[in-house]
Backbone as CSV, one residue per row, in Angstrom:
resi,resn,N_x,N_y,N_z,CA_x,CA_y,CA_z,C_x,C_y,C_z
1,MET,3.010,-11.257,-21.612,2.665,-11.490,-20.258,1.788,-10.629,-19.542
2,LYS,0.682,-11.397,-18.632,-0.934,-10.615,-18.144,0.257,-9.510,-17.141
3,ASP,-0.484,-7.832,-17.612,0.011,-6.965,-16.700,-0.746,-6.600,-15.621
4,ILE,-0.022,-6.713,-14.569,-0.742,-6.571,-13.313,-0.195,-5.512,-12.992
5,THR,-1.317,-4.407,-12.582,-0.951,-3.317,-11.146,-0.924,-3.723,-9.798
6,ILE,-0.096,-3.406,-9.085,0.096,-3.981,-7.422,-1.134,-2.259,-6.853
7,VAL,-1.767,-1.916,-6.091,-2.521,-0.276,-5.529,-2.709,-1.272,-4.458
8,SER,-2.664,0.866,-3.559,-1.899,0.096,-1.706,-3.516,1.016,-1.400
9,LEU,-4.122,-0.120,-0.397,-5.757,0.504,-0.189,-5.421,1.007,1.057
10,GLY,-4.366,2.172,1.052,-3.240,1.964,2.886,-3.091,0.938,3.416
11,GLU,-3.444,1.465,5.379,-3.685,2.161,6.283,-2.805,3.423,5.609
12,ASN,-1.522,3.587,5.124,-1.264,4.516,5.521,-0.407,4.011,4.296
13,CYS,1.004,5.582,4.100,2.155,5.513,3.414,3.037,4.247,3.194
14,LEU,3.073,3.277,3.683,3.828,2.074,3.790,4.212,1.047,2.604
15,VAL,2.925,0.612,2.067,2.417,-0.262,1.171,3.281,0.446,-0.589
16,ASP,2.594,1.345,-0.072,2.724,2.479,-1.694,4.762,2.550,-1.413
17,GLU,5.070,2.685,-0.596,6.371,2.936,-0.154,7.407,1.725,-0.638
18,VAL,7.181,0.631,-0.079,7.582,-0.728,-0.431,7.424,-1.004,-1.882
19,LEU,6.369,-0.065,-2.442,6.005,-1.162,-3.947,6.840,0.293,-4.581
20,LYS,7.009,1.238,-4.611,8.824,2.323,-5.134,9.214,1.694,-4.567
21,ASP,10.571,1.383,-3.607,11.918,1.323,-3.382,11.685,-0.062,-4.687
22,PHE,11.427,-0.813,-4.302,10.868,-2.516,-5.048,10.464,-1.971,-6.415
23,LYS,11.171,-1.094,-6.890,10.152,-0.577,-8.106,9.205,-1.899,-8.521
24,LEU,8.423,-1.794,-8.137,6.886,-2.337,-8.106,5.458,-1.606,-8.398
25,ARG,6.032,-0.547,-8.286,4.752,1.245,-7.980,4.977,1.341,-9.622
26,LYS,3.832,0.777,-10.222,3.624,1.188,-11.879,2.240,2.591,-11.583
27,GLU,1.885,2.733,-10.209,0.503,4.099,-10.521,0.847,4.509,-9.512
28,THR,0.314,5.578,-9.605,-0.465,5.716,-7.681,-2.074,6.173,-8.194
29,PHE,-2.829,5.704,-6.177,-3.661,5.295,-6.557,-4.221,6.724,-5.052
30,PRO,-5.187,6.669,-5.310,-5.991,7.782,-3.700,-5.633,7.453,-2.113
31,PHE,-5.990,6.103,-2.516,-5.435,5.547,-0.724,-3.763,4.731,-0.639
32,GLY,-3.055,5.580,-1.165,-1.654,4.921,-0.827,-0.599,5.920,-0.385
33,SER,-1.415,7.685,-0.806,-0.442,8.416,0.324,-1.332,9.150,1.891
34,GLY,-1.671,8.668,2.339,-2.660,9.200,3.011,-3.082,8.429,4.229
35,ARG,-4.544,8.847,4.756,-4.411,7.663,6.112,-6.248,7.310,5.600
36,PHE,-6.333,6.591,6.056,-7.813,6.026,5.354,-8.074,4.435,6.298
37,ASN,-8.785,3.954,6.252,-9.163,2.289,6.950,-10.036,1.387,6.071
38,ILE,-10.442,0.032,6.254,-11.229,-0.192,5.220,-12.857,0.456,4.668
39,GLU,-13.133,0.710,6.125,-14.515,1.427,6.781,-14.798,2.474,5.421
40,TYR,-13.524,3.610,5.782,-13.837,4.885,4.867,-13.731,4.233,3.058
41,ILE,-12.822,3.425,3.262,-12.287,3.192,1.720,-13.934,2.406,1.198
42,LEU,-14.944,1.800,1.463,-15.987,1.583,1.162,-16.706,2.286,1.204
43,SER,-17.475,3.175,1.686,-17.782,4.248,1.902,-17.919,5.448,0.849
44,ILE,-16.589,5.454,0.881,-15.781,6.491,0.076,-15.814,5.692,-2.191
45,CYS,-16.011,4.295,-2.003,-16.497,3.946,-3.297,-17.630,3.523,-3.792
46,LYS,-18.608,3.732,-2.533,-20.305,3.567,-2.795,-20.676,4.687,-3.611
47,ASP,-20.269,5.926,-2.952,-20.301,6.991,-3.569,-19.835,7.541,-4.537
48,ASN,-18.724,6.652,-4.927,-18.410,6.959,-6.730,-17.232,8.243,-5.875
49,PHE,-16.742,8.369,-5.290,-15.806,8.954,-4.850,-16.119,10.997,-4.784
50,GLU,-18.150,10.867,-5.091,-18.456,12.013,-4.678,-17.338,13.103,-3.603
51,ASN,-17.639,12.932,-2.555,-17.660,12.875,-1.443,-15.566,13.659,-0.966
52,LEU,-14.986,12.400,-1.781,-13.796,12.465,-1.298,-12.778,13.683,-1.689
53,LEU,-13.049,15.190,-2.287,-12.651,16.396,-3.004,-13.826,17.372,-2.732
54,ASN,-14.555,17.097,-1.932,-15.349,18.157,-1.746,-14.911,18.725,-0.342
55,THR,-15.007,20.893,-1.173,-14.319,21.590,0.161,-15.343,21.648,1.293
56,GLN,-16.677,21.311,1.382,-17.806,21.169,1.799,-17.044,20.737,3.049
57,HIS,-16.471,19.363,3.048,-16.094,18.006,4.567,-14.350,18.483,4.220
58,LEU,-13.591,19.730,3.311,-12.075,19.265,4.092,-11.962,20.464,4.794
59,ARG,-10.701,20.331,5.392,-10.532,21.308,6.543,-8.789,21.171,7.176
60,TYR,-7.755,21.867,7.124,-7.086,22.002,7.714,-7.084,21.169,8.829
61,ALA,-5.498,21.002,9.318,-5.428,20.390,11.573,-4.324,20.385,11.158
62,GLU,-3.879,19.983,12.649,-2.146,20.042,12.462,-2.103,17.970,13.059
63,VAL,-1.433,17.407,13.055,-0.933,16.002,13.304,0.958,16.021,13.636
64,ASP,1.122,15.480,14.713,1.961,15.401,15.063,3.833,16.831,14.384
65,GLY,2.704,18.170,14.264,3.227,19.158,14.263,2.797,19.087,12.969
66,VAL,2.190,18.401,12.222,2.593,18.923,10.228,1.137,19.496,9.808
67,LYS,1.086,20.295,9.003,-0.247,20.463,8.089,-0.809,19.460,7.696
68,VAL,-2.085,19.090,7.776,-2.345,18.266,7.432,-4.027,19.088,6.643
69,VAL,-4.784,18.187,6.044,-6.094,18.535,5.069,-6.644,16.985,5.927
70,LYS,-7.868,17.177,5.579,-8.709,15.902,6.496,-10.005,16.708,6.078
71,ASN,-10.742,15.155,5.771,-12.081,15.077,5.618,-13.029,14.388,6.306
72,SER,-14.331,15.675,7.232,-14.483,14.706,8.009,-15.984,14.393,7.619
73,PHE,-16.079,13.741,5.868,-17.368,13.151,5.963,-17.657,11.811,6.460
74,TYR,-16.664,10.984,6.318,-17.005,9.675,6.127,-16.806,9.101,8.096
75,SER,-16.823,8.235,8.596,-17.430,7.466,9.942,-16.967,5.993,9.512
76,CYS,-16.645,5.361,10.443,-16.126,3.869,10.849,-17.366,4.157,12.233
77,GLN,-17.453,2.199,11.914,-18.344,2.092,12.754,-17.608,1.339,14.281
78,HIS,-16.574,0.594,13.517,-15.913,-0.433,14.646,-14.828,1.087,14.783
79,GLN,-14.267,0.503,16.261,-12.843,1.297,16.629,-12.189,-0.079,17.034
80,ILE,-11.662,-0.185,15.417,-10.780,-1.266,16.123,-8.943,-0.950,15.165
81,TYR,-9.297,0.207,15.052,-7.929,1.020,14.075,-6.807,1.900,14.960
82,ASP,-5.686,1.225,14.295,-4.738,2.838,14.985,-5.618,4.008,14.967
83,ALA,-4.823,4.778,15.958,-5.593,6.008,16.539,-6.174,6.735,15.049
84,SER,-4.481,7.279,14.422,-3.820,7.996,13.279,-4.983,7.288,11.552
85,VAL,-5.491,6.179,11.665,-6.272,5.713,10.577,-8.000,6.051,10.938
86,CYS,-8.232,6.354,12.010,-9.444,6.912,11.942,-10.157,7.958,12.820
87,ASP,-9.530,8.998,12.437,-9.751,10.238,12.720,-9.632,10.928,11.789
88,ASP,-10.784,10.974,11.236,-11.144,11.425,9.824,-10.288,10.944,8.647
89,VAL,-10.610,11.154,7.915,-10.060,10.901,6.271,-8.708,11.653,6.009
90,GLU,-7.630,11.739,6.085,-6.326,12.640,5.921,-5.153,12.212,4.888
91,PHE,-5.460,13.794,4.161,-4.809,13.622,2.749,-2.637,13.777,3.722
92,THR,-1.814,12.740,4.357,-1.412,13.423,4.708,0.264,14.207,4.518
93,HIS,0.190,13.802,2.918,0.721,14.294,1.883,0.583,15.746,0.493
94,HIS,-0.893,15.231,0.949,-1.395,16.352,-0.383,-2.386,17.833,0.477
95,ASP,-2.602,18.530,-0.435,-3.107,19.300,-0.312,-3.971,19.582,-1.702
96,PRO,-5.727,19.211,-0.797,-5.973,18.908,-2.288,-7.193,20.754,-2.370
97,PHE,-6.596,21.506,-1.912,-6.811,22.904,-1.961,-6.169,23.361,-2.896
98,GLN,-5.058,22.579,-3.453,-4.422,23.314,-4.433,-4.933,22.926,-5.356
99,PRO,-5.105,23.481,-6.774,-5.417,23.237,-7.763,-4.836,22.105,-8.483
100,LYS,-2.993,22.320,-8.667,-2.619,21.243,-9.401,-2.546,19.458,-8.537
101,ILE,-2.327,20.008,-7.571,-2.458,18.827,-6.825,-4.216,17.718,-6.411
102,ARG,-4.941,18.953,-6.867,-6.131,18.412,-6.616,-6.782,18.001,-8.121
103,GLU,-5.778,17.976,-9.224,-5.877,17.638,-10.425,-5.171,16.414,-10.412
104,SER,-4.826,16.604,-9.661,-3.594,15.027,-9.618,-4.315,14.089,-9.603
105,LEU,-5.171,14.002,-7.419,-6.068,13.676,-6.501,-6.891,13.046,-8.048
106,GLN,-7.619,14.151,-8.652,-8.670,13.729,-9.645,-7.942,12.708,-10.048
107,ARG,-6.804,12.230,-11.011,-6.281,11.745,-11.971,-6.004,10.041,-11.427
108,LYS,-5.512,10.228,-10.085,-5.820,8.899,-8.859,-6.296,8.105,-8.831
109,ILE,-8.448,9.068,-8.660,-9.173,8.472,-8.049,-9.957,7.808,-10.063
110,VAL,-9.624,8.523,-10.519,-10.572,7.766,-11.705,-9.398,6.507,-12.563
111,ARG,-8.177,6.428,-12.168,-7.270,5.431,-12.094,-7.706,4.204,-10.888
112,PHE,-8.189,4.592,-10.334,-8.648,3.994,-9.453,-10.369,3.160,-9.075
113,GLN,-10.721,4.512,-10.171,-12.046,3.603,-11.085,-12.228,2.207,-11.306
114,PHE,-11.323,3.088,-12.435,-10.844,1.990,-13.693,-10.630,0.812,-12.996
115,ALA,-9.998,0.613,-11.976,-9.481,-0.771,-11.159,-10.608,-1.216,-10.599
116,LEU,-11.672,-0.397,-10.374,-12.927,-1.184,-9.728,-13.775,-2.208,-10.476
117,GLU,-13.270,-1.081,-11.764,-14.372,-2.255,-13.183,-13.441,-2.937,-13.937
118,ASN,-12.511,-2.711,-13.490,-11.338,-4.252,-14.220,-10.389,-4.953,-12.767
119,PRO,-11.265,-5.009,-11.842,-10.128,-5.896,-10.817,-8.978,-7.163,-11.523
120,ASP,-9.647,-7.173,-12.363,-8.501,-8.696,-12.822,-7.052,-8.430,-13.287
121,LYS,-7.096,-6.978,-13.778,-6.125,-6.424,-13.837,-4.824,-6.098,-12.588
122,PHE,-5.490,-6.106,-11.216,-4.942,-5.052,-10.006,-4.777,-6.292,-8.843
123,VAL,-3.986,-6.420,-8.284,-3.735,-6.872,-7.274,-3.880,-5.074,-6.107
124,PHE,-4.227,-5.857,-5.093,-5.310,-4.307,-3.855,-3.925,-5.222,-2.722
125,ILE,-3.531,-4.541,-2.386,-3.322,-4.730,-1.089,-3.318,-3.860,0.249
126,TYR,-3.627,-3.949,1.579,-4.094,-3.563,2.687,-3.411,-3.820,3.872
127,TYR,-3.185,-3.055,4.455,-1.877,-2.850,5.461,-2.531,-2.545,6.343
128,TYR,-2.556,-3.339,7.346,-3.928,-3.619,9.006,-2.495,-2.770,10.020
129,ARG,-2.789,-1.519,10.567,-1.898,-1.009,11.029,-1.887,-1.426,12.852
130,HIS,-0.661,-2.133,13.393,-1.165,-2.864,13.959,-1.062,-1.327,15.580
131,SER,-2.287,-2.258,16.364,-2.534,-1.344,17.519,-3.330,-1.810,18.294
132,GLU,-3.226,-1.214,20.224,-4.069,-2.262,21.106,-4.870,-2.908,20.794
133,LEU,-5.751,-1.563,19.877,-7.640,-2.139,19.588,-7.890,-2.780,18.233
134,ARG,-6.395,-3.772,18.428,-7.161,-4.095,16.414,-7.790,-5.266,16.996
135,ASN,-9.116,-5.890,16.285,-9.590,-6.885,15.879,-9.329,-7.576,14.300
136,LYS,-8.647,-8.567,13.714,-8.214,-9.364,12.985,-9.531,-10.010,12.977
137,LEU,-9.955,-10.075,12.725,-11.728,-10.764,12.798,-12.797,-10.216,11.811
138,THR,-12.807,-9.131,13.011,-13.458,-7.876,12.758,-12.953,-6.988,11.476
139,LEU,-12.139,-6.799,11.147,-11.442,-6.378,10.008,-11.402,-7.051,8.916
140,ILE,-11.270,-8.347,8.973,-11.037,-9.379,7.051,-12.820,-9.213,7.333
141,SER,-13.549,-8.963,8.089,-15.815,-9.116,8.445,-15.816,-7.735,7.357
142,GLU,-15.504,-6.804,7.368,-14.903,-5.530,6.822,-14.034,-5.519,5.135
143,LEU,-13.235,-6.472,5.321,-12.333,-6.140,3.910,-13.251,-6.953,2.735
144,GLU,-13.791,-8.810,3.267,-14.873,-9.139,2.874,-16.107,-8.638,1.539
145,LYS,-16.511,-7.774,2.919,-17.882,-6.521,2.272,-17.393,-5.750,1.393
146,TRP,-15.859,-5.089,1.082,-14.895,-4.496,0.416,-15.097,-5.188,-1.099
147,VAL,-14.706,-6.750,-1.008,-14.894,-7.660,-1.549,-15.675,-7.652,-2.554
148,GLY,-16.305,-7.811,-1.836,-18.054,-8.394,-2.262,-18.507,-7.112,-2.950
149,TRP,-18.571,-5.770,-2.613,-18.939,-4.711,-3.643,-18.604,-4.546,-4.360
150,VAL,-16.829,-4.681,-5.348,-16.154,-4.671,-5.853,-16.556,-6.167,-6.775
151,GLU,-17.180,-7.479,-6.083,-17.307,-8.497,-7.241,-18.965,-7.923,-7.718
152,LYS,-20.115,-7.521,-7.169,-20.774,-7.537,-7.700,-20.664,-6.074,-8.527
153,LYS,-20.011,-5.017,-8.769,-20.314,-4.584,-9.312,-19.540,-3.612,-10.823
154,SER,-18.074,-5.295,-10.584,-17.643,-5.408,-11.696,-17.521,-7.100,-12.191
155,MET,-18.768,-7.638,-11.756,-18.101,-9.320,-12.016,-17.460,-10.200,-11.841
156,ARG,-16.758,-9.398,-11.361,-15.093,-10.305,-10.956,-14.410,-9.783,-10.051
157,LYS,-13.973,-10.966,-9.252,-13.733,-10.728,-8.067,-12.343,-10.745,-7.794
158,PRO,-12.059,-9.315,-6.833,-10.912,-8.546,-6.982,-9.731,-9.604,-6.066
159,LYS,-8.031,-9.081,-6.176,-7.918,-10.273,-5.507,-7.012,-9.585,-4.352
160,VAL,-6.950,-9.576,-3.678,-6.638,-8.990,-2.238,-5.009,-9.752,-1.014
161,ILE,-4.916,-8.795,-1.144,-3.515,-9.358,0.066,-3.608,-8.481,1.057
162,LEU,-4.069,-9.604,2.537,-4.273,-7.948,3.688,-2.648,-8.218,4.529
163,ILE,-1.914,-7.997,5.108,-1.200,-8.047,6.028,-1.177,-7.229,7.286
164,HIS,-0.559,-7.116,7.713,-0.725,-7.548,9.454,0.433,-7.705,10.181
165,GLN,0.966,-7.620,11.370,2.259,-7.721,12.372,1.502,-8.793,13.546
166,GLU,2.775,-9.404,14.186,2.790,-10.007,14.825,4.056,-9.727,15.655
167,ILE,3.928,-8.900,17.205,5.174,-8.222,17.361,5.889,-10.205,18.141
168,VAL,6.753,-10.424,17.590,7.702,-11.584,18.780,9.400,-10.353,19.342
169,SER,9.971,-11.538,19.828,10.722,-11.291,21.099,11.874,-10.981,20.932
170,SER,12.263,-12.482,19.867,13.740,-12.757,19.001,13.440,-12.813,17.778
171,SER,14.743,-12.066,17.261,15.815,-12.519,15.945,15.100,-13.756,15.729
172,GLY,15.607,-14.799,16.183,14.712,-16.465,15.460,13.765,-15.739,15.482
173,ASP,12.733,-15.520,16.011,11.352,-16.044,15.185,11.156,-14.745,13.962
174,ARG,11.706,-13.518,13.754,10.937,-13.694,12.681,10.259,-13.592,11.373
175,GLY,9.729,-13.651,10.458,9.326,-14.602,9.282,8.092,-13.634,9.074
176,LEU,7.414,-14.514,7.880,6.446,-14.118,7.803,5.423,-15.867,7.123
177,THR,3.902,-15.588,7.689,3.140,-16.387,7.479,2.768,-16.521,6.141
178,VAL,1.871,-17.041,5.292,0.719,-16.712,4.069,-0.556,-17.407,4.273
179,GLN,-1.627,-17.116,4.407,-2.712,-17.913,4.502,-3.803,-17.551,3.899
180,PRO,-3.741,-18.680,2.455,-5.432,-18.519,1.317,-6.166,-18.040,2.649
181,HIS,-7.134,-17.187,1.723,-8.315,-17.236,2.282,-9.752,-17.480,0.645
182,HIS,-11.136,-17.832,1.018,-11.935,-17.218,0.217,-11.745,-16.107,-0.689
183,TRP,-11.364,-14.718,0.541,-11.882,-12.884,-0.274,-10.074,-12.732,-1.037
184,GLY,-8.821,-14.292,-0.348,-7.396,-13.040,-0.938,-6.604,-13.719,0.007
185,LEU,-5.242,-13.294,0.032,-4.588,-13.911,0.406,-4.537,-12.617,2.800
186,GLU,-3.630,-13.707,3.347,-3.546,-13.107,4.459,-2.525,-13.201,4.684
187,VAL,-1.360,-12.312,5.449,0.303,-12.123,5.292,-0.005,-11.725,6.757
188,SER,0.852,-12.404,7.484,1.050,-11.897,8.967,2.849,-11.997,9.015
189,MET,2.960,-11.023,9.172,4.532,-10.188,9.459,5.173,-10.808,10.585
190,GLN,5.994,-11.388,11.044,6.324,-11.288,12.841,7.284,-10.534,12.303
191,THR,7.579,-9.896,13.409,8.345,-8.460,13.771,9.049,-8.472,14.974
192,LEU,10.544,-8.031,15.155,10.265,-6.961,16.704,9.599,-5.402,16.832
193,GLU,9.733,-4.875,16.046,9.524,-3.784,16.199,7.620,-3.363,15.723
194,ILE,7.025,-2.384,16.526,5.943,-1.886,15.995,6.299,-0.987,14.633
195,TRP,5.540,-1.132,13.352,6.327,-0.183,12.694,5.218,1.123,13.063
196,THR,5.665,2.648,12.883,4.964,3.398,13.934,6.525,4.049,13.885
197,GLY,6.058,5.961,13.575,6.453,6.912,14.242,7.348,7.044,13.029
198,PRO,8.113,8.255,13.130,9.031,8.895,12.355,10.025,8.003,11.652
199,GLU,10.901,7.049,12.182,11.707,6.694,11.849,11.586,4.718,11.601
200,LEU,10.353,4.449,11.724,9.966,2.229,11.946,8.621,3.022,10.999
201,TRP,7.987,3.675,10.700,7.107,3.659,9.346,7.141,3.025,9.021
202,SER,8.172,2.928,7.977,8.481,2.436,6.597,9.341,0.985,6.337
203,ALA,8.985,0.438,7.470,9.134,-0.543,8.042,11.032,-0.779,7.761
204,PRO,11.560,0.119,8.179,13.032,-0.456,7.761,14.167,-1.315,7.848
205,HIS,13.235,-1.864,8.604,14.420,-3.437,9.333,13.845,-4.423,9.390
206,ASP,12.648,-4.282,8.363,11.713,-5.092,7.794,11.565,-5.846,6.655
207,ARG,12.149,-4.848,5.084,11.814,-5.379,4.468,12.252,-6.245,3.442
208,ASP,13.354,-7.974,4.291,13.627,-8.275,4.289,11.840,-9.195,4.049
209,LEU,11.040,-9.088,4.274,10.327,-9.635,4.609,9.257,-9.645,3.784
210,PHE,9.190,-8.615,2.866,8.085,-7.250,1.733,9.066,-8.003,0.259
211,ASP,10.396,-8.661,0.886,11.109,-9.704,-0.370,10.910,-10.413,-0.431
212,LYS,10.911,-11.148,0.240,10.525,-12.332,0.441,8.911,-12.535,-0.223
213,LEU,8.271,-11.476,0.298,6.431,-12.198,0.647,5.851,-11.876,-1.244
214,LEU,6.702,-10.665,-1.523,5.886,-10.422,-3.367,7.276,-10.926,-4.471
215,ASN,8.186,-11.412,-3.759,8.709,-12.387,-4.986,8.351,-13.763,-4.730
216,ALA,8.033,-14.385,-3.517,7.843,-15.841,-2.695,6.732,-17.072,-4.496
217,ASN,7.159,-17.549,-4.979,5.868,-18.338,-5.804,4.738,-18.700,-6.007
218,SER,4.737,-18.753,-4.035,2.693,-18.306,-3.750,2.240,-17.433,-4.126
219,THR,2.619,-16.224,-3.609,2.302,-14.557,-4.084,2.048,-14.617,-5.590
220,LEU,2.966,-14.934,-6.532,3.040,-14.591,-7.332,2.396,-15.176,-8.788
221,LYS,2.390,-16.472,-8.191,0.964,-17.406,-8.915,-0.546,-16.853,-8.120
222,PHE,-0.587,-16.239,-7.249,-1.778,-16.008,-6.702,-1.795,-14.800,-7.468
223,MET,-1.230,-13.934,-8.140,-1.323,-13.148,-8.906,-1.675,-12.998,-9.842
224,TYR,-0.398,-13.810,-11.065,-0.304,-13.773,-11.883,-1.177,-15.005,-12.611
225,GLY,-1.091,-15.891,-11.513,-1.743,-17.304,-12.705,-0.728,-18.237,-13.172
226,LYS,-1.645,-18.232,-14.547,-0.786,-19.648,-15.269,1.096,-18.269,-15.269
227,GLU,0.374,-17.175,-15.244,1.696,-16.933,-16.229,3.007,-16.083,-14.589
228,TRP,3.005,-16.936,-14.325,4.147,-16.241,-13.078,5.643,-16.566,-12.623
229,PHE,5.291,-17.443,-13.356,6.910,-17.840,-13.894,7.492,-16.858,-14.718
230,SER,7.336,-16.267,-16.011,7.678,-15.199,-16.985,8.195,-13.370,-15.804
231,GLU,6.721,-13.745,-14.998,6.937,-12.442,-13.757,8.608,-12.796,-13.085
232,LYS,8.501,-14.082,-12.409,9.772,-14.661,-12.062,10.949,-13.545,-12.465
233,LYS,11.264,-14.534,-13.799,12.160,-14.190,-14.907,12.029,-12.819,-14.707
234,ARG,11.444,-11.770,-15.093,10.939,-10.814,-16.121,11.769,-9.653,-14.387
235,ARG,11.591,-9.958,-13.205,11.835,-9.423,-11.683,13.575,-10.723,-12.551
236,TRP,13.359,-10.868,-11.929,14.605,-11.697,-12.000,16.096,-10.901,-12.878
237,ILE,15.678,-10.277,-13.776,16.562,-9.510,-15.035,16.688,-8.632,-15.130
238,GLN,15.275,-7.492,-13.831,15.549,-6.786,-13.613,16.566,-6.400,-12.865
239,LYS,16.234,-7.179,-11.862,17.593,-7.173,-10.539,18.034,-6.607,-10.922
240,ILE,19.094,-8.533,-11.545,20.826,-8.328,-12.394,20.758,-6.607,-12.693
241,LYS,19.909,-6.015,-13.824,19.588,-4.561,-14.249,20.012,-4.056,-13.422
242,ASN,20.133,-3.662,-12.187,19.526,-2.547,-11.578,21.407,-2.649,-10.748
243,GLN,21.894,-4.173,-10.318,22.945,-4.455,-9.629,24.035,-4.269,-10.432
244,ILE,23.162,-3.931,-11.521,24.696,-3.419,-13.005,24.614,-1.877,-12.887
245,ASP,22.970,-0.906,-13.307,23.786,0.084,-13.209,24.467,0.549,-11.586
246,GLY,23.817,0.365,-10.935,24.177,0.399,-9.360,25.858,0.326,-9.329
247,PHE,26.274,-0.625,-9.612,27.825,-0.857,-9.823,28.400,0.266,-10.462
248,LYS,27.518,0.501,-11.993,27.926,1.527,-13.059,28.728,3.311,-12.257
249,PHE,27.255,3.183,-11.703,27.521,4.257,-11.142,28.482,4.706,-10.158
250,ARG,28.909,3.541,-8.997,29.752,3.471,-8.190,31.393,3.774,-8.546
251,ILE,30.772,2.989,-9.609,32.685,3.265,-10.557,32.324,4.351,-10.781
252,LYS,31.800,5.212,-11.612,31.989,7.026,-12.166,32.391,7.925,-10.884
253,GLU,31.854,6.997,-9.925,31.646,7.662,-8.559,33.386,7.756,-8.033
254,SER,33.664,7.168,-7.776,35.238,6.448,-7.903,35.621,7.331,-8.484
255,ILE,35.448,7.156,-9.984,37.050,7.812,-10.500,36.307,9.139,-10.629
256,LYS,35.094,9.852,-10.191,35.196,11.894,-9.540,36.016,11.594,-8.942
257,ARG,35.978,10.673,-7.742,36.740,11.193,-6.528,38.106,11.169,-7.002
258,ILE,38.668,10.495,-6.723,39.849,10.306,-7.776,40.681,11.256,-8.823
259,LEU,39.270,11.379,-9.838,40.004,12.791,-10.585,39.971,14.149,-10.050
260,SER,38.880,14.404,-9.120,38.824,15.717,-8.844,40.140,16.645,-8.448
261,PRO,41.167,15.843,-7.460,42.147,17.016,-7.112,42.459,17.569,-7.881
262,PHE,42.084,16.929,-9.467,43.433,17.060,-10.704,42.634,18.245,-11.572
263,HIS,41.689,19.127,-10.730,40.352,19.996,-11.511,40.731,21.062,-10.604
């Protein structure tokens, strides 16, 4: 069966978190656990990551009371992003000044460079954060530049999924729409809440929409081509196994609680 790895292109940690929770994250990559935008990413790819970990451009900063590392080398032309992802590249959870973490980031970079050379083995997901400055058409234009650059470099067109939010006022309007384009799939998720802040950034109340998207026949066909049904069966079997393992764990915990007074 065709082996596909899903790669997060940011803009923050949401996609990586969703992939991990749905047990679809096979590897980690440099853009999955920080704050980036597509303009930063294209610049980073074009200079072959030469300046991403260059300590001359790295500095400590404080964001929402948390110490992070930022890289001031890259810039973006368009003011169409949430403020959190256009105030320099941000290593939210990793400190590149620390040798072991730096080595880990370098391994992530090598994996991403392999993905750029072999895009047919990967699917790239870009999450465009909701903000008052959002401009979907301009964002797509920038995303197309990255797609074109990868295609020119590898002679193969990357598979890209763009996710963005539309805020609705009633639960009956929640849902998602998927629109195919020549550059990939555009996914609009209609939600009640903006995915932002310490309680909501990971879309805790909208995981059903991600489940629907990632396991939809149309998505699997886009990702796996003719082998999409084999992947669907594999996921179904894995889901049953996970449910059985969860049931066994709960039984063991119940037995421990029952027996604990006797010890």
